[in-house]
MARZA-179630 format. One record per residue: x, y, z of N, C-alpha, C, O in turn. Coordinates in steps of 0.05 Angstrom, whole numbers, padded with zeros to 5 digits, always signed. Layout:
<recs>
     n.px     n.py     n.pz    ca.px    ca.py    ca.pz     c.px     c.py     c.pz     o.px     o.py     o.pz
        X        Y        Z        X        Y        Z        X        Y        Z        X        Y        Z
...
</recs>
This chain:
<recs>
     n.px     n.py     n.pz    ca.px    ca.py    ca.pz     c.px     c.py     c.pz     o.px     o.py     o.pz
   +03419   -01362   +04527   +03436   -01339   +04521   +03422   -01321   +04501   +03410   -01331   +04481
   +03423   -01295   +04505   +03411   -01276   +04487   +03426   -01276   +04460   +03450   -01276   +04459
   +03410   -01276   +04438   +03422   -01275   +04412   +03433   -01248   +04406   +03419   -01228   +04409
   +03458   -01246   +04397   +03470   -01221   +04391   +03471   -01217   +04361   +03479   -01234   +04346
   +03463   -01193   +04352   +03463   -01186   +04324   +03484   -01164   +04320   +03483   -01143   +04333
   +03504   -01170   +04304   +03525   -01150   +04298   +03520   -01140   +04270   +03519   -01155   +04250
   +03516   -01113   +04267   +03512   -01101   +04242   +03538   -01090   +04230   +03559   -01094   +04242
   +03536   -01077   +04207   +03561   -01068   +04193   +03576   -01047   +04210   +03600   -01047   +04210
   +03561   -01030   +04224   +03575   -01010   +04240   +03591   -01022   +04263   +03614   -01015   +04268
   +03578   -01041   +04277   +03592   -01055   +04299   +03615   -01072   +04287   +03636   -01074   +04300
   +03611   -01084   +04264   +03632   -01100   +04252   +03657   -01082   +04245   +03679   -01091   +04247
   +03652   -01057   +04237   +03674   -01039   +04231   +03692   -01035   +04255   +03717   -01033   +04252
   +03680   -01034   +04278   +03696   -01031   +04302   +03713   -01055   +04310   +03732   -01053   +04325
   +03705   -01078   +04299   +03720   -01103   +04304   +03742   -01109   +04284   +03759   -01126   +04289
   +03741   -01095   +04261   +03759   -01103   +04239   +03788   -01102   +04247   +03803   -01121   +04241
   +03798   -01081   +04259   +03826   -01079   +04265   +03835   -01100   +04285   +03855   -01114   +04281
   +03821   -01103   +04308   +03830   -01125   +04326   +03828   -01153   +04314   +03844   -01170   +04321
   +03808   -01157   +04297   +03805   -01183   +04284   +03828   -01188   +04265   +03839   -01210   +04262
   +03836   -01167   +04250   +03858   -01169   +04232   +03884   -01176   +04247   +03899   -01193   +04239
   +03889   -01162   +04269   +03912   -01168   +04285   +03912   -01197   +04295   +03933   -01210   +04297
   +03888   -01207   +04302   +03886   -01234   +04312   +03892   -01254   +04290   +03906   -01274   +04295
   +03882   -01249   +04266   +03887   -01267   +04244   +03917   -01267   +04237   +03929   -01288   +04231
   +03929   -01244   +04237   +03958   -01242   +04231   +03974   -01257   +04253   +03993   -01271   +04246
   +03966   -01255   +04278   +03980   -01270   +04299   +03977   -01300   +04295   +03996   -01315   +04299
   +03954   -01309   +04286   +03950   -01338   +04281   +03968   -01346   +04258   +03979   -01368   +04258
   +03971   -01329   +04238   +03990   -01335   +04216   +04018   -01337   +04225   +04033   -01354   +04215
   +04026   -01320   +04244   +04054   -01323   +04255   +04058   -01350   +04268   +04080   -01362   +04265
   +04038   -01360   +04282   +04040   -01386   +04295   +04043   -01408   +04274   +04058   -01427   +04279
   +04029   -01406   +04252   +04032   -01425   +04231   +04060   -01425   +04219   +04072   -01447   +04216
   +04070   -01402   +04214   +04097   -01400   +04201   +04119   -01409   +04220   +04141   -01416   +04212
   +04113   -01409   +04246   +04134   -01417   +04266   +04136   -01447   +04267   +04156   -01458   +04279
   +04118   -01462   +04255   +04118   -01491   +04256   +04138   -01501   +04235   +04138   -01492   +04212
   +04154   -01520   +04243   +04173   -01533   +04225   +04158   -01554   +04208   +04151   -01575   +04218
   +04154   -01547   +04183   +04138   -01565   +04166   +04152   -01592   +04162   +04138   -01613   +04158
   +04178   -01592   +04163   +04193   -01617   +04158   +04191   -01637   +04181   +04194   -01661   +04178
   +04184   -01626   +04205   +04184   -01643   +04229   +04157   -01644   +04243   +04155   -01657   +04264
   +04137   -01630   +04232   +04111   -01628   +04246   +04096   -01654   +04245   +04100   -01671   +04228
   +04077   -01657   +04264   +04060   -01680   +04265   +04036   -01675   +04246   +04024   -01654   +04246
   +04029   -01696   +04231   +04006   -01694   +04213   +03987   -01717   +04219   +03995   -01740   +04218
   +03962   -01711   +04226   +03942   -01731   +04231   +03920   -01730   +04210   +03919   -01711   +04195
   +03904   -01751   +04209   +03882   -01752   +04190   +03855   -01749   +04205   +03852   -01761   +04226
   +03837   -01734   +04193   +03810   -01732   +04204   +03793   -01754   +04193   +03802   -01770   +04176
   +03768   -01756   +04203   +03750   -01776   +04193   +03744   -01774   +04164   +03739   -01795   +04151
   +03744   -01750   +04153   +03739   -01746   +04125   +03763   -01750   +04107   +03762   -01748   +04083
   +03786   -01757   +04120   +03810   -01763   +04105   +03828   -01739   +04100   +03850   -01742   +04090
   +03819   -01715   +04108   +03835   -01691   +04105   +03856   -01689   +04127   +03852   -01699   +04149
   +03879   -01676   +04121   +03900   -01675   +04141   +03896   -01652   +04161   +03883   -01632   +04155
   +03906   -01656   +04186   +03906   -01634   +04206   +03934   -01635   +04218   +03945   -01657   +04225
   +03946   -01612   +04222   +03973   -01610   +04232   +03973   -01594   +04258   +03953   -01582   +04266
   +03997   -01594   +04271   +03999   -01578   +04295   +03997   -01548   +04289   +03990   -01533   +04307
   +04002   -01541   +04264   +03998   -01513   +04256   +03969   -01505   +04256   +03961   -01483   +04265
   +03952   -01523   +04245   +03923   -01518   +04246   +03913   -01513   +04275   +03898   -01495   +04280
   +03923   -01530   +04293   +03913   -01529   +04321   +03924   -01505   +04335   +03910   -01493   +04352
   +03949   -01497   +04329   +03961   -01474   +04342   +03946   -01449   +04334   +03940   -01431   +04350
   +03940   -01446   +04308   +03925   -01423   +04298   +03897   -01422   +04310   +03887   -01401   +04317
   +03885   -01445   +04312   +03858   -01446   +04323   +03857   -01437   +04352   +03839   -01423   +04361
   +03877   -01446   +04368   +03878   -01438   +04396   +03881   -01407   +04399   +03867   -01395   +04415
   +03898   -01395   +04382   +03902   -01366   +04383   +03876   -01352   +04377   +03868   -01333   +04390
   +03862   -01361   +04356   +03837   -01348   +04348   +03816   -01351   +04369   +03801   -01333   +04375
   +03813   -01375   +04379   +03793   -01381   +04400   +03797   -01363   +04424   +03778   -01351   +04434
   +03822   -01361   +04433   +03828   -01344   +04457   +03822   -01315   +04451   +03811   -01301   +04467
   +03830   -01306   +04427   +03826   -01278   +04420   +03797   -01271   +04417   +03789   -01250   +04427
   +03781   -01288   +04405   +03752   -01282   +04402   +03738   -01283   +04429   +03720   -01267   +04434
   +03748   -01300   +04447   +03736   -01300   +04474   +03740   -01273   +04488   +03723   -01265   +04503
   +03763   -01260   +04483   +03768   -01234   +04495   +03753   -01212   +04481   +03743   -01193   +04493
   +03753   -01213   +04454   +03741   -01192   +04438   +03710   -01192   +04439   +03698   -01171   +04441
   +03699   -01216   +04437   +03669   -01218   +04434   +03661   -01245   +04445   +03651   -01262   +04430
   +03664   -01248   +04471   +03659   -01274   +04483   +03630   -01283   +04482   +03624   -01306   +04486
   +03612   -01264   +04476   +03583   -01271   +04475   +03574   -01279   +04447   +03551   -01284   +04443
   +03593   -01279   +04428   +03586   -01287   +04400   +03595   -01316   +04396   +03618   -01322   +04400
   +03577   -01333   +04387   +03584   -01361   +04382   +03605   -01363   +04360   +03609   -01345   +04343
   +03619   -01386   +04359   +03639   -01391   +04338   +03635   -01419   +04327   +03625   -01437   +04340
   +03641   -01421   +04301   +03642   -01447   +04288   +03670   -01448   +04274   +03675   -01434   +04255
   +03687   -01465   +04285   +03713   -01469   +04274   +03716   -01498   +04262   +03704   -01516   +04273
   +03731   -01500   +04241   +03735   -01527   +04229   +03747   -01546   +04250   +03740   -01570   +04249
   +03763   -01536   +04269   +03776   -01554   +04288   +03760   -01558   +04313   +03768   -01572   +04331
   +03736   -01545   +04315   +03720   -01548   +04339   +03690   -01551   +04332   +03673   -01539   +04345
   +03684   -01566   +04311   +03656   -01568   +04303   +03638   -01581   +04324   +03614   -01576   +04325
   +03650   -01597   +04341   +03635   -01611   +04361   +03624   -01592   +04382   +03605   -01598   +04397
   +03635   -01567   +04384   +03626   -01547   +04403   +03604   -01529   +04392   +03593   -01513   +04406
   +03599   -01531   +04366   +03579   -01514   +04353   +03551   -01524   +04357   +03546   -01548   +04359
   +03532   -01505   +04358   +03504   -01512   +04362   +03486   -01497   +04342   +03471   -01479   +04350
   +03488   -01504   +04317   +03471   -01492   +04297   +03442   -01501   +04301   +03437   -01522   +04314
   +03422   -01487   +04289   +03426   -01463   +04273   +03432   -01438   +04290   +03422   -01435   +04312
   +03448   -01420   +04278   +03455   -01395   +04292   +03435   -01374   +04283   +03433   -01367   +04260
   +03420   -01364   +04302   +03399   -01345   +04296   +03409   -01316   +04292   +03397   -01301   +04277
   +03431   -01309   +04306   +03441   -01282   +04304   +03467   -01281   +04289   +03469   -01290   +04266
   +03488   -01271   +04302   +03515   -01270   +04290   +03533   -01291   +04302   +03530   -01299   +04325
   +03552   -01300   +04286   +03572   -01319   +04295   +03597   -01316   +04279   +03596   -01307   +04256
   +03619   -01325   +04290   +03645   -01325   +04276   +03649   -01352   +04263   +03644   -01373   +04275
   +03658   -01352   +04238   +03663   -01376   +04222   +03693   -01377   +04216   +03703   -01358   +04203
   +03707   -01398   +04223   +03736   -01397   +04223   +03747   -01422   +04210   +03739   -01444   +04215
   +03766   -01417   +04192   +03784   -01439   +04183   +03812   -01430   +04191   +03824   -01413   +04177
   +03823   -01441   +04212   +03849   -01432   +04221   +03872   -01437   +04202   +03893   -01423   +04204
   +03870   -01457   +04184   +03890   -01461   +04164   +03876   -01474   +04140   +03872   -01498   +04139
   +03869   -01457   +04121   +03857   -01467   +04096   +03879   -01472   +04076   +03896   -01456   +04071
   +03878   -01496   +04065   +03899   -01504   +04046   +03921   -01520   +04061   +03945   -01516   +04056
   +03913   -01537   +04079   +03932   -01553   +04094   +03950   -01570   +04075   +03973   -01573   +04080
   +03938   -01579   +04053   +03954   -01595   +04034   +03975   -01577   +04021   +03998   -01587   +04017
   +03969   -01552   +04016   +03989   -01533   +04005   +04011   -01529   +04026   +04035   -01529   +04020
   +04003   -01526   +04051   +04022   -01521   +04073   +04041   -01545   +04076   +04065   -01542   +04078
   +04029   -01569   +04077   +04045   -01594   +04080   +04064   -01597   +04057   +04087   -01607   +04061
   +04056   -01589   +04033   +04072   -01592   +04009   +04094   -01571   +04007   +04111   -01572   +03989
   +04095   -01553   +04026   +04116   -01532   +04026   +04110   -01508   +04009   +04127   -01491   +04005
   +04085   -01505   +03999   +04078   -01482   +03983   +04067   -01460   +04001   +04061   -01464   +04024
   +04065   -01436   +03989   +04059   -01412   +04005   +04030   -01403   +04004   +04022   -01385   +04019
   +04014   -01416   +03987   +03986   -01407   +03984   +03967   -01422   +04003   +03951   -01438   +03994
   +03970   -01417   +04028   +03951   -01426   +04048   +03942   -01401   +04063   +03955   -01381   +04063
   +03918   -01403   +04076   +03907   -01379   +04088   +03895   -01384   +04115   +03890   -01407   +04123
   +03891   -01363   +04130   +03875   -01362   +04154   +03849   -01347   +04147   +03850   -01324   +04138
   +03826   -01360   +04150   +03801   -01349   +04142   +03783   -01343   +04167   +03779   -01361   +04184
   +03773   -01319   +04169   +03755   -01312   +04191   +03732   -01295   +04179   +03737   -01275   +04166
   +03708   -01304   +04185   +03684   -01289   +04176   +03666   -01284   +04199   +03665   -01299   +04219
   +03652   -01262   +04197   +03630   -01256   +04216   +03604   -01259   +04200   +03600   -01245   +04180
   +03587   -01278   +04209   +03562   -01283   +04195   +03539   -01272   +04211   +03538   -01276   +04236
   +03521   -01258   +04199   +03497   -01248   +04212   +03472   -01257   +04198   +03469   -01251   +04174
   +03455   -01271   +04212   +03431   -01283   +04201   +03436   -01299   +04176   +03421   -01298   +04156
   +03457   -01315   +04178   +03463   -01333   +04156   +03478   -01322   +04133   +03484   -01337   +04114
   +03485   -01296   +04133   +03497   -01282   +04111   +03524   -01271   +04119   +03526   -01258   +04140
   +03546   -01277   +04104   +03572   -01265   +04111   +03572   -01235   +04110   +03563   -01223   +04090
   +03581   -01223   +04132   +03581   -01193   +04134   +03610   -01183   +04133   +03615   -01163   +04120
   +03627   -01196   +04148   +03656   -01187   +04149   +03673   -01211   +04142   +03667   -01234   +04150
   +03694   -01207   +04127   +03712   -01228   +04121   +03741   -01220   +04121   +03747   -01197   +04113
   +03759   -01237   +04130   +03788   -01233   +04129   +03800   -01259   +04118   +03796   -01280   +04129
   +03814   -01257   +04096   +03829   -01279   +04085   +03858   -01271   +04085   +03867   -01253   +04070
   +03874   -01284   +04102   +03902   -01277   +04105   +03920   -01299   +04094   +03916   -01323   +04100
   +03940   -01291   +04078   +03960   -01310   +04068   +03987   -01304   +04081   +04002   -01287   +04071
   +03992   -01317   +04104   +04016   -01309   +04120   +04042   -01311   +04105   +04059   -01293   +04108
   +04046   -01331   +04089   +04072   -01335   +04076   +04076   -01315   +04053   +04098   -01310   +04044
   +04054   -01303   +04044   +04055   -01282   +04023   +04056   -01254   +04035   +04061   -01235   +04020
   +04050   -01251   +04060   +04049   -01225   +04073   +04026   -01208   +04062   +04028   -01184   +04060
   +04004   -01221   +04054   +03981   -01208   +04043   +03955   -01217   +04057   +03953   -01240   +04065
   +03937   -01198   +04060   +03910   -01206   +04068   +03890   -01189   +04053   +03895   -01166   +04045
   +03866   -01201   +04050   +03844   -01187   +04038   +03822   -01186   +04059   +03817   -01206   +04072
   +03809   -01163   +04062   +03788   -01161   +04082   +03766   -01142   +04072   +03771   -01126   +04054
   +03742   -01145   +04083   +03721   -01128   +04075   +03696   -01131   +04093   +03693   -01151   +04107
   +03679   -01111   +04092   +03653   -01111   +04105   +03633   -01105   +04084   +03635   -01084   +04070
   +03613   -01122   +04081   +03593   -01118   +04060   +03579   -01091   +04063   +03569   -01085   +04085
   +03578   -01076   +04042   +03566   -01049   +04043   +03586   -01027   +04050   +03579   -01004   +04048
   +03610   -01035   +04058   +03630   -01015   +04066   +03657   -01018   +04052   +03676   -01004   +04058
   +03658   -01036   +04032   +03682   -01038   +04016   +03702   -01059   +04026   +03699   -01071   +04047
   +03722   -01063   +04009   +03743   -01083   +04014   +03771   -01071   +04010   +03774   -01051   +03997
   +03790   -01084   +04023   +03818   -01075   +04022   +03837   -01098   +04019   +03831   -01121   +04026
   +03860   -01092   +04008   +03883   -01110   +04008   +03904   -01098   +04026   +03911   -01074   +04023
   +03915   -01114   +04044   +03933   -01104   +04064   +03959   -01121   +04063   +03958   -01146   +04061
   +03982   -01108   +04065   +04007   -01122   +04068   +04015   -01123   +04097   +04008   -01105   +04112
   +04031   -01143   +04104   +04041   -01144   +04132   +04067   -01159   +04132   +04073   -01176   +04115
   +04083   -01153   +04152   +04109   -01166   +04156   +04111   -01174   +04185   +04114   -01157   +04203
   +04109   -01200   +04190   +04107   -01209   +04218   +04082   -01198   +04230   +04060   -01201   +04219
   +04084   -01185   +04253   +04061   -01173   +04267   +04056   -01145   +04258   +04037   -01132   +04267
   +04074   -01134   +04241   +04071   -01106   +04232   +04052   -01105   +04208   +04058   -01115   +04187
   +04030   -01091   +04212   +04010   -01090   +04191   +04013   -01063   +04176   +04013   -01042   +04188
   +04016   -01065   +04149   +04021   -01042   +04133   +03995   -01027   +04125   +03974   -01031   +04137
   +03998   -01010   +04105   +03975   -00994   +04096   +03955   -01011   +04081   +03962   -01031   +04069
   +03930   -01003   +04082   +03909   -01016   +04068   +03902   -01002   +04043   +03900   -00977   +04043
   +03899   -01016   +04021   +03893   -01005   +03995   +03865   -01014   +03987   +03860   -01038   +03987
   +03847   -00996   +03980   +03820   -01005   +03971   +03822   -01023   +03946   +03838   -01018   +03929
   +03805   -01043   +03945   +03803   -01060   +03921   +03775   -01062   +03912   +03756   -01057   +03927
   +03772   -01070   +03887   +03745   -01074   +03875   +03747   -01095   +03854   +03767   -01097   +03839
   +03726   -01111   +03851   +03725   -01131   +03830   +03723   -01116   +03803   +03717   -01092   +03802
   +03728   -01131   +03782   +03727   -01118   +03755   +03702   -01127   +03740   +03689   -01146   +03746
   +03696   -01111   +03720   +03673   -01116   +03703   +03676   -01141   +03686   +03698   -01150   +03681
   +03654   -01151   +03676   +03654   -01173   +03658   +03672   -01167   +03634   +03669   -01145   +03622
   +03689   -01185   +03626   +03706   -01180   +03603   +03690   -01173   +03578   +03669   -01185   +03573
   +03700   -01154   +03562   +03686   -01147   +03538   +03687   -01170   +03518   +03704   -01188   +03520
   +03669   -01169   +03499   +03667   -01190   +03479   +03694   -01194   +03465   +03706   -01175   +03455
   +03704   -01219   +03465   +03729   -01225   +03452   +03753   -01225   +03471   +03774   -01235   +03464
   +03749   -01213   +03495   +03770   -01213   +03515   +03768   -01238   +03533   +03745   -01247   +03537
   +03790   -01248   +03543   +03788   -01273   +03559   +03777   -01269   +03587   +03783   -01249   +03600
   +03763   -01289   +03596   +03756   -01291   +03624   +03780   -01303   +03638   +03793   -01321   +03628
   +03786   -01293   +03662   +03807   -01306   +03678   +03793   -01321   +03701   +03779   -01309   +03717
   +03798   -01347   +03701   +03785   -01364   +03721   +03805   -01373   +03742   +03826   -01384   +03735
   +03799   -01368   +03767   +03816   -01378   +03789   +03809   -01407   +03794   +03786   -01414   +03798
   +03829   -01424   +03793   +03824   -01453   +03795   +03842   -01464   +03817   +03863   -01454   +03823
   +03832   -01486   +03829   +03846   -01499   +03850   +03869   -01516   +03840   +03867   -01529   +03820
   +03890   -01516   +03855   +03913   -01534   +03849   +03907   -01563   +03859   +03917   -01582   +03847
   +03891   -01565   +03880   +03887   -01591   +03893   +03859   -01603   +03890   +03856   -01626   +03896
   +03840   -01587   +03881   +03812   -01597   +03882   +03797   -01592   +03856   +03775   -01581   +03856
   +03809   -01599   +03833   +03796   -01596   +03808   +03773   -01616   +03805   +03773   -01637   +03818
   +03753   -01610   +03788   +03731   -01628   +03783   +03721   -01624   +03754   +03723   -01602   +03744
   +03710   -01644   +03741   +03703   -01642   +03713   +03681   -01621   +03708   +03682   -01608   +03687
   +03662   -01618   +03726   +03640   -01599   +03721   +03651   -01570   +03721   +03644   -01554   +03705
   +03669   -01564   +03740   +03682   -01538   +03741   +03698   -01533   +03716   +03698   -01511   +03705
   +03712   -01553   +03707   +03728   -01550   +03683   +03711   -01545   +03659   +03718   -01528   +03642
   +03688   -01558   +03657   +03670   -01554   +03635   +03658   -01526   +03636   +03654   -01513   +03615
   +03651   -01517   +03660   +03640   -01490   +03663   +03660   -01469   +03654   +03653   -01450   +03640
   +03686   -01473   +03661   +03706   -01454   +03652   +03710   -01455   +03622   +03713   -01434   +03609
   +03709   -01479   +03611   +03712   -01481   +03582   +03690   -01467   +03566   +03694   -01460   +03543
   +03667   -01463   +03579   +03645   -01449   +03566   +03649   -01418   +03566   +03634   -01404   +03552
   +03668   -01408   +03582   +03674   -01379   +03581   +03691   -01374   +03556   +03709   -01389   +03550
   +03686   -01352   +03542   +03701   -01346   +03518   +03731   -01342   +03524   +03738   -01325   +03541
   +03748   -01357   +03511   +03777   -01354   +03513   +03786   -01355   +03542   +03804   -01340   +03550
   +03775   -01373   +03557   +03781   -01374   +03586   +03811   -01380   +03591   +03823   -01396   +03577
   +03822   -01365   +03610   +03849   -01369   +03619   +03849   -01377   +03648   +03835   -01364   +03665
   +03863   -01398   +03655   +03863   -01408   +03683   +03885   -01396   +03699   +03908   -01395   +03690
   +03879   -01387   +03723   +03899   -01377   +03742   +03898   -01396   +03766   +03879   -01396   +03782
   +03919   -01412   +03769   +03920   -01432   +03790   +03928   -01419   +03817   +03948   -01405   +03819
   +03912   -01425   +03837   +03916   -01413   +03864   +03909   -01434   +03884   +03894   -01453   +03879
   +03922   -01432   +03908   +03915   -01450   +03930   +03896   -01436   +03949   +03897   -01412   +03952
   +03880   -01452   +03963   +03863   -01444   +03985   +03846   -01420   +03978   +03838   -01417   +03955
   +03839   -01404   +03998   +03821   -01381   +03994   +03834   -01357   +03981   +03822   -01336   +03977
   +03860   -01360   +03973   +03873   -01339   +03957   +03857   -01333   +03932   +03857   -01311   +03922
   +03842   -01353   +03922   +03826   -01350   +03898   +03805   -01328   +03902   +03800   -01312   +03884
   +03793   -01327   +03926   +03774   -01306   +03931   +03788   -01278   +03931   +03777   -01259   +03921
   +03812   -01277   +03942   +03827   -01252   +03942   +03832   -01242   +03914   +03830   -01218   +03909
   +03839   -01260   +03896   +03844   -01253   +03868   +03819   -01242   +03855   +03821   -01223   +03839
   +03797   -01254   +03861   +03771   -01243   +03850   +03766   -01216   +03861   +03759   -01197   +03846
   +03769   -01212   +03888   +03763   -01187   +03901   +03781   -01164   +03891   +03771   -01142   +03888
   +03806   -01170   +03885   +03824   -01149   +03877   +03823   -01143   +03847   +03836   -01125   +03837
   +03807   -01159   +03832   +03803   -01154   +03804   +03824   -01167   +03785   +03826   -01158   +03762
   +03839   -01187   +03795   +03858   -01200   +03778   +03847   -01226   +03766   +03861   -01240   +03751
   +03823   -01234   +03774   +03809   -01257   +03763   +03779   -01250   +03762   +03770   -01233   +03776
   +03765   -01265   +03744   +03737   -01259   +03740   +03718   -01278   +03753   +03697   -01270   +03763
   +03725   -01304   +03754   +03707   -01324   +03765   +03723   -01345   +03780   +03746   -01350   +03774
   +03709   -01357   +03799   +03721   -01380   +03814   +03698   -01400   +03818   +03683   -01397   +03837
   +03696   -01419   +03800   +03675   -01439   +03804   +03685   -01464   +03819   +03707   -01472   +03816
   +03667   -01474   +03836   +03674   -01499   +03851   +03649   -01517   +03851   +03631   -01513   +03868
   +03647   -01535   +03832   +03624   -01553   +03830   +03629   -01579   +03844   +03624   -01601   +03834
   +03641   -01577   +03867   +03645   -01600   +03885   +03641   -01591   +03913   +03643   -01568   +03919
   +03635   -01610   +03931   +03629   -01602   +03959   +03653   -01590   +03973   +03676   -01599   +03970
   +03648   -01570   +03989   +03668   -01558   +04006   +03653   -01550   +04032   +03629   -01553   +04034
   +03668   -01539   +04051   +03657   -01533   +04077   +03652   -01503   +04081   +03665   -01487   +04068
   +03633   -01497   +04098   +03626   -01469   +04102   +03650   -01452   +04110   +03652   -01429   +04101
   +03668   -01462   +04126   +03690   -01446   +04135   +03711   -01441   +04113   +03728   -01424   +04115
   +03709   -01457   +04091   +03727   -01452   +04068   +03717   -01428   +04052   +03732   -01416   +04037
   +03691   -01421   +04054   +03678   -01403   +04036   +03669   -01377   +04049   +03669   -01356   +04036
   +03662   -01377   +04075   +03649   -01354   +04087   +03665   -01329   +04086   +03654   -01308   +04078
   +03690   -01329   +04093   +03707   -01305   +04093   +03710   -01295   +04065   +03707   -01271   +04060
   +03716   -01313   +04046   +03720   -01304   +04019   +03695   -01293   +04007   +03695   -01274   +03991
   +03672   -01305   +04014   +03646   -01294   +04005   +03642   -01266   +04014   +03634   -01249   +03998
   +03648   -01260   +04039   +03645   -01233   +04049   +03664   -01213   +04035   +03656   -01191   +04028
   +03689   -01222   +04030   +03708   -01204   +04018   +03700   -01198   +03989   +03701   -01175   +03981
   +03693   -01218   +03974   +03685   -01214   +03946   +03660   -01197   +03944   +03659   -01179   +03928
   +03641   -01202   +03961   +03616   -01186   +03961   +03622   -01157   +03969   +03612   -01138   +03956
   +03639   -01153   +03989   +03646   -01126   +03997   +03661   -01111   +03975   +03659   -01086   +03973
   +03676   -01126   +03959   +03691   -01114   +03937   +03675   -01108   +03912   +03685   -01098   +03892
   +03649   -01116   +03913   +03632   -01110   +03890   +03623   -01134   +03874   +03608   -01132   +03855
   +03632   -01158   +03882   +03625   -01182   +03868   +03601   -01197   +03881   +03586   -01185   +03896
   +03599   -01222   +03874   +03577   -01238   +03884   +03586   -01267   +03885   +03601   -01276   +03868
   +03576   -01281   +03906   +03581   -01310   +03908   +03554   -01324   +03909   +03538   -01318   +03927
   +03550   -01343   +03891   +03524   -01356   +03889   +03527   -01387   +03891   +03550   -01397   +03891
   +03505   -01400   +03892   +03506   -01429   +03888   +03507   -01435   +03859   +03509   -01416   +03842
   +03507   -01460   +03851   +03511   -01467   +03823   +03488   -01458   +03805   +03492   -01458   +03780
   +03466   -01450   +03816   +03443   -01440   +03800   +03439   -01410   +03802   +03419   -01400   +03791
   +03458   -01396   +03815   +03455   -01368   +03818   +03441   -01358   +03843   +03436   -01334   +03846
   +03434   -01376   +03861   +03420   -01369   +03885   +03440   -01362   +03908   +03464   -01366   +03905
   +03429   -01351   +03929   +03445   -01343   +03952   +03454   -01367   +03968   +03441   -01387   +03970
   +03478   -01364   +03981   +03488   -01384   +03999   +03479   -01377   +04027   +03473   -01354   +04034
   +03477   -01397   +04044   +03469   -01393   +04072   +03489   -01408   +04090   +03499   -01430   +04083
   +03496   -01396   +04113   +03517   -01406   +04130   +03506   -01410   +04159   +03491   -01393   +04169
   +03514   -01432   +04171   +03508   -01436   +04199   +03479   -01443   +04205   +03470   -01440   +04228
   +03464   -01452   +04185   +03436   -01457   +04190   +03429   -01487   +04192   +03408   -01494   +04203
   +03447   -01505   +04183   +03441   -01533   +04184   +03465   -01549   +04195   +03488   -01543   +04188
   +03459   -01568   +04212   +03480   -01586   +04221   +03479   -01613   +04207   +03499   -01627   +04204
   +03455   -01621   +04199   +03451   -01647   +04188   +03467   -01651   +04162   +03473   -01673   +04154
   +03472   -01629   +04148   +03487   -01630   +04123   +03517   -01629   +04127   +03533   -01629   +04108
   +03526   -01630   +04152   +03555   -01630   +04158   +03569   -01605   +04150   +03593   -01605   +04144
   +03555   -01582   +04151   +03567   -01556   +04144   +03578   -01556   +04116   +03598   -01542   +04110
   +03566   -01571   +04098   +03575   -01573   +04070   +03561   -01554   +04052   +03536   -01551   +04054
   +03576   -01541   +04034   +03565   -01526   +04012   +03570   -01543   +03987   +03593   -01548   +03980
   +03549   -01552   +03974   +03552   -01571   +03952   +03567   -01559   +03928   +03583   -01573   +03915
   +03563   -01533   +03923   +03576   -01520   +03900   +03573   -01490   +03902   +03555   -01481   +03916
   +03591   -01475   +03890   +03588   -01446   +03890   +03604   -01435   +03866   +03621   -01448   +03854
   +03597   -01410   +03860   +03612   -01395   +03840   +03617   -01367   +03851   +03598   -01353   +03859
   +03642   -01358   +03851   +03648   -01330   +03858   +03651   -01314   +03832   +03666   -01322   +03814
   +03636   -01292   +03830   +03635   -01276   +03806   +03647   -01248   +03813   +03638   -01236   +03832
   +03666   -01239   +03797   +03675   -01212   +03801   +03655   -01191   +03794   +03651   -01172   +03808
   +03641   -01195   +03772   +03619   -01177   +03763   +03593   -01191   +03769   +03586   -01211   +03758
   +03577   -01179   +03788   +03552   -01192   +03795   +03533   -01195   +03771   +03516   -01213   +03771
   +03535   -01178   +03751   +03519   -01180   +03727   +03525   -01205   +03711   +03509   -01215   +03696
   +03549   -01216   +03715   +03557   -01240   +03701   +03545   -01265   +03712   +03546   -01286   +03700
   +03532   -01262   +03735   +03521   -01286   +03748   +03499   -01299   +03731   +03491   -01322   +03737
   +03489   -01285   +03711   +03469   -01297   +03694   +03481   -01309   +03669   +03467   -01320   +03652
   +03507   -01308   +03667   +03521   -01317   +03642   +03529   -01346   +03646   +03553   -01352   +03651
   +03510   -01364   +03644   +03516   -01392   +03647   +03521   -01406   +03620   +03527   -01430   +03620
</recs>
């Protein structure tokens, strides 16, 4: 199969139909009765529900219609992926924050990224129960969008904020379910750090819209948890690095199990040197 390369201009033409597709997947998640749904365990011990699978089916069918020649890597269909991806591919987490969803909380997301040559180019992070999504194309800006059911509202431009001035607190987005000692120590080294607890990829949205400054994760996570948020934060003016300040790469290795060992999302890219 010929390798397809999607650039920012072509990605712009896909943004609206991809947004509609992600919103539709969110509707399917919200239609599931959490009190009566089936919950299974994966080999890694993480939960998967009928809501995860319903959202994944909708996204898979939609991408086949929109861009059937572009490969996909979904959390629920890793066995069908054939990395390394040389051109562009879609990276999908149909329900990020399954633990939040199972617990009855609202901060779970549908994540969809378009990766080109290993780098996130387009990202959509949708929080169906909040009626909010964050989206962006690197080099073309980012937006926060409200929606109600399938009705998508107006888009408002968003931008990350500058490094807090001396004496002002850093706001750190932290996980409710996946804390780790190294991340906690990193936050403690920020002057007057204030923690903002968020579930799933909502943390990336808070960085992108300028309501938080950093989101460190010094524990392993998967590429589909990070790709969409990375694109949105970068499009909004921020930066997402590895733990040493280097670039992240997506879809290039299978032997590592699609794992990202650690990352830091920075609202101000200049702050990436502030370790």
